C-alpha positions as CSV (number, residue, x, y, z in Angstrom):
1,X,236.4,11.1,206.1
2,X,234.3,14.0,207.5
3,X,231.4,11.8,208.0
4,X,233.5,9.4,210.2
5,X,235.1,12.2,212.2
6,X,231.8,14.0,212.8
7,X,230.1,10.7,213.9
8,X,233.1,9.9,216.1
9,X,233.1,13.3,217.7
10,X,229.5,14.3,217.9
11,X,227.4,11.2,217.0
12,X,225.1,10.2,214.2
13,X,222.4,12.7,215.0
14,X,224.8,15.7,214.7
15,X,226.0,14.3,211.4
16,X,222.4,14.1,210.1
17,X,222.1,17.8,211.0
18,X,225.3,18.6,209.0
19,X,224.7,16.0,206.1
20,X,223.8,18.5,203.5
21,X,226.0,21.4,204.7
22,X,229.1,22.4,202.8
23,X,232.6,20.9,203.4
24,X,233.6,24.3,204.8
25,X,230.9,24.2,207.5
26,X,231.8,20.6,208.3
27,X,235.4,21.5,208.7
28,X,234.5,24.4,211.0
29,X,232.4,22.0,213.1
30,X,235.5,19.8,213.4
31,X,237.5,22.8,214.7
32,X,239.3,23.8,211.5
33,X,239.9,27.5,211.5
34,X,242.8,27.5,208.9
35,X,241.4,29.7,206.1
36,X,243.7,28.1,203.5
37,X,242.3,24.7,204.2
38,X,238.7,26.1,204.1
39,X,239.4,27.9,200.8
40,X,240.9,24.7,199.3
41,X,237.8,22.7,200.4
42,X,235.5,25.3,198.8
43,X,237.5,25.0,195.5
44,X,237.3,21.2,195.7
45,X,233.5,21.4,196.4
46,X,232.8,23.7,193.5
47,X,235.0,21.7,191.1
48,X,233.5,18.4,192.2
49,X,230.0,19.7,191.7
50,X,230.9,20.9,188.1
51,X,232.4,17.5,187.3
52,X,229.8,15.3,188.9
53,X,226.8,17.4,187.7
54,X,228.1,18.0,184.2
55,X,224.7,18.9,182.9
56,X,224.5,21.7,185.4
57,X,227.9,23.1,184.4
58,X,227.9,26.0,182.1
59,X,231.3,27.3,180.7
60,X,232.5,29.9,183.2
61,X,235.5,30.8,181.0
62,X,237.8,28.8,183.1
63,X,239.7,25.8,181.9
64,X,240.3,23.3,184.7
65,X,243.1,20.8,184.5
66,X,242.7,17.4,186.2
67,X,246.2,17.5,187.6
68,X,245.8,20.9,189.2
69,X,242.5,19.8,190.8
70,X,244.1,16.5,192.0
71,X,247.0,18.5,193.5
72,X,244.4,20.8,195.3
73,X,242.5,17.8,196.6
74,X,245.7,16.1,197.9
75,X,246.4,19.3,199.8
76,X,243.3,18.5,201.9
77,X,245.4,16.4,204.3
78,X,243.1,14.9,207.0
79,X,245.9,15.5,209.6
80,X,245.9,19.2,208.8
81,X,242.2,19.5,209.8
82,X,242.9,18.8,213.4
């Protein structure tokens, strides 16, 4: 979603510049200044990294429940970014 919005707003070259930046930075580029949305994106990014790169995840003492994380991800409504 962010790839499409950045390319639409700023072009492919700008996206290439932001390709490896965090979701938070991409949201700010798109004009999002709602701290709650940025915090949710940060949580989503960290959780996604732990799940996708399981070998890099060491027990941080927190038990994550899939439903809680899905609820958080659903709160990242694309309409709320703009």
